[in-house]
N, C-alpha and C positions, 0 to 999 in steps of 0.2 A: 716241873712247873705244875701247880695244881689246876685242875679243870674248874672253870667257873660254873657253878651249879645252875644258875638262872640268868636268863637274859630277859629284860623287860621290853615290852613293845613300845615303840615310839608312837605317840598319838599325833594325828595330822592337824595339830593346832599349835599356836604359839600362846604365850601367857603374859599377862600383865598383873603384877601385884600392886595394889593401891592401898596406901596407908594415909588416913586423914592426918592433917597437921593442925596446929593451933587455930588458924582462922576458921576451919571447919568446925572444930570443937566450940569455938566462941559463938558461931552461928547457932549450933544446937542449944547451947546454954541460953542464948538470947530468946529462944522460942519457949523452952520449957526446962529450966534447970532442975526443978524438984524431982522430975521423974527419970533423970539420967543417972545411970549407975556408972561404976568405974570402968565398965567394959568398953566405953567409947574411947578410952585412952589406949586400949590394947588392940582393938580390932583392925584387921586388914581384910581385903577382899581380893580373890584371884579371879581374873576374867580370862576366859579362853578366847583367843583371837584367831583370825584366819592363820593358816600355816605360812609363815614368812621364813624365808631362807636367811635374810639379813636383817640385823637390827635397824639399819637405816630405813628399810621398807616399813618396818613396824612404826618407826618414828613418824614417817609421813602419814601412815594410817591414823595414828593417834592425834596428830595435828588436825586432821579432818573430822575425827569421830570423838574427840574428847568430851563433847557435850553430852553424848549418850551415857558415858561413864559418870560424869558430874551429876546428871539427873538421877541416875540409878543410886548414887551415894546418898543424895538427898531423900529420894523415895524410900530407901531402906529405913529411914528414921521418921519421915513425915510424908504421908501420901497426899496431904492437902497441898496442892501446888501453889496456893496463894502464899504459903510460907517460904517457898523456894526463892533463892536468889535469881533474879530475872535476867540480868545482864552478865553473862558468863563469857569469859575469854580464855584462850589457851594460857596466857600469862597467869590469869587468876587460878586456873586449874593447877598450874605448877606451884603457885603460892599456897594453895589449899591442900595439896596432896603430894606425898612422895610416891614415886612409882618406879618399878623396875621391870625390865622386859626380859623374856626368856624364850628361847627358840627350841630347847630340848625338853619336851614334855613326855614323861614316861608313865605308863599305866602299869602298876604292879599287881593289879587285881585281874581275875579271870572274868568277873561279872561285867555285863554291859553297863555303860553309863546311863543313868536314868535322869530325865529332866522332870522337874516338878514346879 
């Protein structure tokens, strides 16, 4: 059996990958269609979450905290909050975004993570 040359370190976080769906794209287009490129159809965002052992616990956290993610998604395109959707629900979040949850986050780099 060959020796495995590298083991990556597990980061003490979970992750959520968020991909906007058609209702989010429609909202963007309703605000300013002429300045939107094709990248809006391809973009996804990875959010690092607290370190959850179980996906069920992550799901509970997301039901409580979805609005932070929703606001961040809108803010990534428009910082003017008057353009944002004001009445946001968890059902709406699920209609506007696909998301997947991940508990195994590995860091393959030696450099520390920088926030900016």
